[in-house]
FIKOLZA-1660 file (N, C-alpha, C; in steps of 0.1 Angstrom, whole numbers, plus 5000, padded with zeros to 4 digits):
% residues 75
   i   px   py   pz ch aa at
   1 4785 5106 4890  A  M  N
   1 4789 5117 4901  A  M CA
   1 4795 5106 4909  A  M  C
   2 4788 5096 4911  A  Y  N
   2 4793 5084 4925  A  Y CA
   2 4806 5084 4919  A  Y  C
   3 4813 5082 4906  A  K  N
   3 4826 5072 4902  A  K CA
   3 4838 5088 4906  A  K  C
   4 4832 5095 4903  A  G  N
   4 4843 5107 4908  A  G CA
   4 4844 5107 4921  A  G  C
   5 4833 5107 4931  A  L  N
   5 4836 5109 4947  A  L CA
   5 4846 5097 4950  A  L  C
   6 4841 5084 4946  A  V  N
   6 4851 5073 4955  A  V CA
   6 4865 5074 4941  A  V  C
   7 4866 5081 4934  A  S  N
   7 4875 5079 4933  A  S CA
   7 4886 5093 4937  A  S  C
   8 4882 5106 4940  A  A  N
   8 4886 5117 4952  A  A CA
   8 4886 5112 4966  A  A  C
   9 4878 5100 4973  A  Y  N
   9 4882 5092 4982  A  Y CA
   9 4893 5085 4981  A  Y  C
  10 4894 5078 4977  A  E  N
  10 4914 5069 4971  A  E CA
  10 4923 5079 4967  A  E  C
  11 4919 5088 4962  A  N  N
  11 4929 5096 4962  A  N CA
  11 4935 5103 4974  A  N  C
  12 4928 5108 4979  A  I  N
  12 4928 5113 4993  A  I CA
  12 4932 5103 5005  A  I  C
  13 4931 5092 5000  A  N  N
  13 4936 5078 5014  A  N CA
  13 4946 5077 5008  A  N  C
  14 4950 5071 4994  A  E  N
  14 4962 5072 4987  A  E CA
  14 4975 5085 4996  A  E  C
  15 4970 5093 4991  A  A  N
  15 4983 5103 4995  A  A CA
  15 4981 5104 5012  A  A  C
  16 4972 5101 5021  A  K  N
  16 4976 5101 5031  A  K CA
  16 4983 5083 5037  A  K  C
  17 4977 5075 5030  A  A  N
  17 4989 5063 5034  A  A CA
  17 5000 5066 5031  A  A  C
  18 5005 5079 5020  A  Q  N
  18 5025 5075 5013  A  Q CA
  18 5026 5081 5027  A  Q  C
  19 5019 5099 5030  A  T  N
  19 5021 5103 5039  A  T CA
  19 5031 5104 5052  A  T  C
  20 5021 5092 5060  A  L  N
  20 5024 5081 5067  A  L CA
  20 5029 5072 5061  A  L  C
  21 5037 5070 5058  A  A  N
  21 5047 5061 5049  A  A CA
  21 5058 5063 5048  A  A  C
  22 5056 5076 5046  A  N  N
  22 5074 5087 5048  A  N CA
  22 5076 5092 5053  A  N  C
  23 5066 5094 5069  A  G  N
  23 5069 5099 5089  A  G CA
  23 5061 5103 5088  A  G  C
  24 5055 5110 5080  A  N  N
  24 5048 5125 5081  A  N CA
  24 5035 5118 5093  A  N  C
  25 5032 5127 5101  A  N  N
  25 5017 5127 5106  A  N CA
  25 5007 5135 5098  A  N  C
  26 4995 5128 5100  A  V  N
  26 4982 5132 5096  A  V CA
  26 4974 5134 5104  A  V  C
  27 4967 5143 5105  A  N  N
  27 4958 5144 5121  A  N CA
  27 4964 5140 5131  A  N  C
  28 4956 5129 5137  A  N  N
  28 4961 5122 5150  A  N CA
  28 4966 5107 5145  A  N  C
  29 4973 5106 5137  A  E  N
  29 4974 5094 5128  A  E CA
  29 4994 5098 5130  A  E  C
  30 4997 5087 5136  A  K  N
  30 5019 5091 5135  A  K CA
  30 5024 5085 5125  A  K  C
  31 5035 5091 5117  A  G  N
  31 5041 5086 5104  A  G CA
  31 5049 5074 5116  A  G  C
  32 5052 5062 5104  A  L  N
  32 5061 5058 5107  A  L CA
  32 5074 5059 5107  A  L  C
  33 5078 5054 5119  A  S  N
  33 5093 5056 5116  A  S CA
  33 5102 5052 5109  A  S  C
  34 5117 5055 5107  A  K  N
  34 5123 5050 5098  A  K CA
  34 5127 5035 5099  A  K  C
  35 5127 5032 5110  A  T  N
  35 5127 5011 5119  A  T CA
  35 5121 5014 5116  A  T  C
  36 5103 5013 5119  A  Q  N
  36 5093 5005 5109  A  Q CA
  36 5096 5009 5095  A  Q  C
  37 5094 5018 5085  A  R  N
  37 5094 5016 5074  A  R CA
  37 5110 5008 5068  A  R  C
  38 5124 5006 5073  A  D  N
  38 5132 4997 5070  A  D CA
  38 5126 4981 5072  A  D  C
  39 5115 4980 5087  A  S  N
  39 5112 4967 5089  A  S CA
  39 5099 4960 5082  A  S  C
  40 5102 4969 5073  A  I  N
  40 5084 4965 5065  A  I CA
  40 5093 4954 5057  A  I  C
  41 5083 4942 5054  A  N  N
  41 5087 4936 5046  A  N CA
  41 5080 4921 5041  A  N  C
  42 5076 4924 5029  A  L  N
  42 5061 4917 5023  A  L CA
  42 5069 4907 5008  A  L  C
  43 5079 4896 5016  A  S  N
  43 5079 4890 5009  A  S CA
  43 5068 4877 5006  A  S  C
  44 5067 4869 4996  A  P  N
  44 5057 4860 4996  A  P CA
  44 5056 4845 5004  A  P  C
  45 5068 4845 5009  A  E  N
  45 5078 4833 5023  A  E CA
  45 5072 4843 5035  A  E  C
  46 5069 4851 5038  A  I  N
  46 5066 4855 5050  A  I CA
  46 5049 4856 5048  A  I  C
  47 5044 4866 5035  A  I  N
  47 5032 4869 5034  A  I CA
  47 5026 4853 5038  A  I  C
  48 5030 4842 5034  A  S  N
  48 5023 4827 5029  A  S CA
  48 5024 4823 5046  A  S  C
  49 5036 4829 5057  A  K  N
  49 5034 4825 5072  A  K CA
  49 5024 4831 5076  A  K  C
  50 5026 4846 5082  A  E  N
  50 5019 4851 5081  A  E CA
  50 5006 4852 5077  A  E  C
  51 4999 4851 5068  A  Y  N
  51 4985 4849 5063  A  Y CA
  51 4980 4837 5057  A  Y  C
  52 4984 4824 5058  A  P  N
  52 4983 4817 5050  A  P CA
  52 4972 4814 5044  A  P  C
  53 4956 4822 5042  A  V  N
  53 4944 4815 5045  A  V CA
  53 4945 4827 5034  A  V  C
  54 4954 4838 5030  A  L  N
  54 4948 4855 5022  A  L CA
  54 4961 4854 5014  A  L  C
  55 4974 4843 5020  A  A  N
  55 4987 4843 5007  A  A CA
  55 4980 4845 4996  A  A  C
  56 4972 4839 4994  A  S  N
  56 4975 4836 4977  A  S CA
  56 4965 4851 4967  A  S  C
  57 4958 4854 4977  A  S  N
  57 4949 4865 4971  A  S CA
  57 4958 4884 4976  A  S  C
  58 4969 4879 4981  A  L  N
  58 4978 4890 4983  A  L CA
  58 4985 4894 4975  A  L  C
  59 4999 4876 4974  A  N  N
  59 5007 4877 4963  A  N CA
  59 5000 4887 4951  A  N  C
  60 4987 4876 4944  A  N  N
  60 4981 4882 4936  A  N CA
  60 4978 4896 4933  A  N  C
  61 4975 4904 4951  A  L  N
  61 4977 4917 4944  A  L CA
  61 4985 4921 4944  A  L  C
  62 4996 4923 4946  A  I  N
  62 5005 4922 4947  A  I CA
  62 5014 4923 4937  A  I  C
  63 5012 4917 4931  A  K  N
  63 5020 4913 4918  A  K CA
  63 5007 4924 4906  A  K  C
  64 5001 4926 4910  A  N  N
  64 4988 4933 4901  A  N CA
  64 4988 4951 4902  A  N  C
  65 4996 4947 4912  A  V  N
  65 4995 4964 4917  A  V CA
  65 5016 4967 4911  A  V  C
  66 5022 4959 4910  A  E  N
  66 5037 4964 4907  A  E CA
  66 5034 4964 4888  A  E  C
  67 5025 4961 4880  A  K  N
  67 5023 4954 4872  A  K CA
  67 5019 4970 4863  A  K  C
  68 5009 4973 4875  A  N  N
  68 5003 4985 4872  A  N CA
  68 5016 4996 4873  A  N  C
  69 5017 4993 4888  A  V  N
  69 5029 5007 4885  A  V CA
  69 5035 5008 4873  A  V  C
  70 5045 4993 4875  A  S  N
  70 5053 4992 4862  A  S CA
  70 5047 5000 4847  A  S  C
  71 5039 4992 4846  A  D  N
  71 5024 4999 4831  A  D CA
  71 5027 5019 4838  A  D  C
  72 5022 5023 4842  A  D  N
  72 5023 5034 4844  A  D CA
  72 5038 5040 4841  A  D  C
  73 5046 5033 4849  A  L  N
  73 5064 5044 4846  A  L CA
  73 5067 5046 4832  A  L  C
  74 5060 5031 4828  A  S  N
  74 5065 5028 4812  A  S CA
  74 5053 5039 4802  A  S  C
  75 5050 5048 4806  A  K  N
  75 5044 5054 4796  A  K CA
  75 5043 5072 4792  A  K  C
% end
C-alpha cells in the first residue's frame, strides 16, 4: 500500500510541475511566464558554475532522466 501511495504522490507532483512549467497556475502557485520558460538553461557548464558542489550529481541525474525518457519513448 505504501508503494502505491508514494507512486500516486509522485504522479500528482509531476503533473503539478508540468502544469506550472506550461504557464498555468496551480492553487496559489503561479505558472512560469513565456520569458521564464525561454530563459531556462541547464547546460553542464552552467550547472557547474551555479552549483559547484552538486554539479556532478545533478549532471548524472539529468543524464539518467534523459535516458529513461528516451527508453520510454522508444517503447
